[in-house]
C-alpha positions in Angstrom: 2.7 20.3 -4.5 3.4 18.0 -7.4 1.0 18.3 -10.3 -2.5 16.8 -10.0 -2.1 14.6 -13.0 0.8 12.7 -11.3 -1.4 12.3 -8.2 -4.2 10.7 -10.3 -1.7 8.4 -12.1 -0.8 6.5 -8.9 -3.5 4.3 -7.4 -3.1 3.4 -3.7 -4.2 -0.2 -3.0 -4.8 -0.4 0.7 -5.1 -4.0 1.9 -6.3 -3.7 5.5 -9.3 -5.0 7.5 -9.4 -2.0 9.8 -12.2 0.4 8.8 -10.9 3.2 11.1 -7.5 3.1 9.5 -8.9 3.0 6.0 -11.1 6.1 6.7 -8.1 7.9 8.3 -6.0 7.3 5.2 -8.8 8.5 3.0 -9.4 11.6 5.2 -5.6 12.3 5.1 -5.5 12.2 1.3 -8.4 14.6 1.2 -6.8 17.0 3.7 -3.6 17.0 1.7 -5.6 17.8 -1.5 -4.3 14.6 -3.2 -6.6 13.1 -5.8 -5.1 9.6 -5.9 -7.6 6.8 -6.3 -7.8 4.7 -3.1 -8.8 1.1 -3.7 -9.3 -1.1 -0.6 -9.3 -4.8 0.0 -10.2 -6.3 3.4 -7.8 -9.2 3.3 -5.0 -10.8 1.2 -7.4 -12.8 -1.0 -9.3 -9.7 -2.0 -6.0 -7.8 -2.3 -4.5 -10.2 -4.8 -7.6 -10.0 -6.9 -7.6 -6.2 -6.9 -3.9 -6.1 -7.6 -4.4 -8.3 -10.7 -7.2 -5.9 -11.8 -4.9 -2.9 -11.5 -2.2 -4.5 -13.5 -4.6 -5.7 -16.2 -6.0 -2.2 -16.4 -2.4 -0.8 -16.8 -2.7 1.4 -13.7 0.4 2.5 -11.8 0.0 1.7 -8.1 1.5 1.4 -4.7 0.4 -1.2 -2.2 -0.1 -0.5 1.5 -0.4 -4.0 3.1 -1.4 -4.8 6.7 0.0 -8.0 8.3 -2.8 -9.1 10.6 -5.9 -9.8 8.6 -8.5 -12.7 8.2 -8.4 -15.3 5.5 -5.0 -14.4 4.2 -2.6 -12.2 6.2 -0.2 -9.7 4.8 2.9 -11.9 4.9 1.0 -14.7 3.1 -0.1 -12.2 0.4 3.4 -10.8 0.1 4.8 -14.3 -0.4 2.2 -15.0 -3.2 2.9 -11.7 -4.9 6.7 -12.4 -5.0 6.1 -15.9 -6.2 4.0 -14.8 -9.2 6.1 -13.4 -12.1 3.2 -11.1 -13.2 3.0 -9.5 -9.7 6.6 -9.9 -8.4 7.8 -6.4 -9.1 4.9 -4.8 -7.2 5.9 -1.9 -5.0 4.6 -2.8 -1.5 4.9 -1.0 1.8 3.9 -2.8 4.9 1.6 -0.7 7.1 0.9 -2.5 10.3 0.7 -2.3 14.1 3.2 -5.1 14.5 6.6 -4.1 15.9 7.8 -7.7 16.1 11.3 -8.2 14.7 10.2 -11.5 13.2 7.5 -9.8 11.2 9.9 -7.1 10.0 12.5 -9.7 9.0 9.9 -11.7 7.0 8.7 -8.7 5.1 12.2 -7.4 4.3 13.2 -10.9 3.1 10.3 -10.6 0.7 11.6 -7.2 -0.6 9.1 -4.7 0.8 9.8 -1.1 0.0 9.4 -0.2 3.6 7.9 -1.4 6.9 5.8 1.3 8.5 4.3 1.0 12.0 0.8 2.6 12.2 0.4 5.5 14.5 -2.8 5.9 16.4 -3.4 9.5 15.2 -4.1 11.1 11.8 -0.7 12.9 12.2 1.0 9.5 11.7 -1.0 8.9 8.5 -0.2 12.5 7.4 3.5 11.7 7.5 2.9 8.5 5.6 0.9 10.1 2.8 3.4 13.0 2.6 6.2 10.4 2.3 4.4 8.4 -0.4 3.5 11.6 -2.3 7.2 12.6 -2.3 8.2 9.1 -3.2 6.1 8.7 -6.3 7.0 12.2 -7.4 10.7 11.4 -7.5 10.9 7.7 -8.2 10.1 6.3 -11.6 7.3 3.8 -11.2 7.0 1.1 -13.9 4.2 1.2 -16.4 2.0 -1.8 -16.1 
C-alpha cells in the first residue's frame, strides 16, 4: 500500500444523489484502509460550491461525478467546470449508471479522465477505489 500521508493528501469529491452508492464508496475506502477524506455533494450546484472550496483551501482532489442528478446534472456541471478557468483543470471521473453512447461522448468531449459505469455490488466499487488509489500514487496531481 502507498503511504498514508499520500492517501490523506487527495480528497475525493463525490457528486452523486444516490445515498446507497455514497455509503458503498465510503465503506470501500474503509475496507481498503484508505484515509482519504470523502466530501459529498448531492447535485451539480452543490458540487461546484464544494469544488471551489477545495481549490480555495489548496487541497488536492479527484472528482467522481454522476450524470443523473436533480437541479444540475453531471454533464451540466462538467460543462461549467470546463468553462471556468479557475476550475477547468479539475480531474474528473464520471461515475454513472448510464451506458448511453451519447452520454459517454458528451463527457469525453469535455475531457473527463474516465467514464466508469457503476456496478451494483461493492466489488465494483472496490475495483474503482483500487484504481483511483493506484492512479494518484503514480500520477502527479497539481497543487491547488
